[in-house]
C-alpha positions as CSV (number, residue, x, y, z in Angstrom):
1,M,-102.4,-12.6,-3.4
2,K,-98.6,-13.4,-3.7
3,F,-98.4,-11.1,-6.7
4,I,-99.9,-8.2,-4.7
5,S,-97.6,-8.9,-1.8
6,S,-94.6,-8.9,-4.0
7,G,-95.6,-5.7,-5.6
8,L,-96.1,-4.1,-2.2
9,V,-92.5,-5.2,-1.2
10,V,-91.1,-3.7,-4.4
11,V,-92.9,-0.3,-3.8
12,G,-91.7,-0.3,-0.1
13,T,-88.1,-1.0,-1.2
14,I,-88.2,1.8,-3.8
15,L,-89.5,4.2,-1.2
16,I,-86.7,3.2,1.2
17,L,-84.2,3.9,-1.6
18,F,-85.7,7.3,-2.3
19,G,-85.4,8.0,1.4
20,L,-81.7,7.1,1.4
21,I,-81.1,9.2,-1.7
22,T,-82.8,12.2,0.0
23,F,-80.7,11.6,3.1
24,L,-77.4,11.3,1.3
25,K,-78.2,14.2,-1.1
26,G,-79.1,16.5,1.8
27,S,-81.8,18.3,-0.2
28,A,-85.2,17.7,-1.6
29,F,-85.6,14.7,-3.9
30,L,-88.8,14.6,-6.0
31,G,-90.2,17.5,-4.0
32,V,-89.9,15.8,-0.6
33,G,-87.4,17.5,1.7
34,Y,-87.4,15.1,4.6
35,P,-86.3,11.4,4.2
36,V,-88.5,10.4,7.1
37,N,-91.6,10.9,4.9
38,Y,-90.4,8.2,2.5
39,F,-89.7,5.8,5.4
40,H,-93.1,6.3,6.9
41,A,-94.7,5.5,3.6
42,A,-92.4,2.5,3.1
43,T,-93.4,0.9,6.4
44,S,-97.0,1.1,5.5
45,F,-96.4,-0.8,2.3
46,L,-94.2,-3.4,4.0
47,I,-96.8,-4.0,6.7
48,L,-99.5,-4.5,4.0
49,A,-97.2,-6.9,2.3
50,L,-96.7,-8.9,5.5
51,C,-100.4,-9.0,6.2
52,S,-101.2,-10.2,2.7
53,K,-98.6,-12.9,2.9
54,H,-100.0,-14.0,6.3
55,I,-103.5,-14.2,4.8
56,C,-102.2,-16.3,1.9
57,E,-100.5,-18.7,4.3
58,C,-103.7,-19.0,6.4
59,K,-105.8,-19.8,3.3
60,K,-103.3,-22.6,2.3
61,K,-103.8,-24.3,5.7
62,E,-107.6,-24.4,5.3
């Protein structure tokens, strides 16, 4: 579960970087014209990572 959580954090971070590149470039990057789209996707991945870490911690306590 920790491996999955770490992978989700990496994907979320990459999406945030893509959003920053799109914002700084001022034009479409990888066919996406609005940086907000990257940030919306990144938050989904980061929330999934937090939930999976929480589940992992709860299972350790049992």
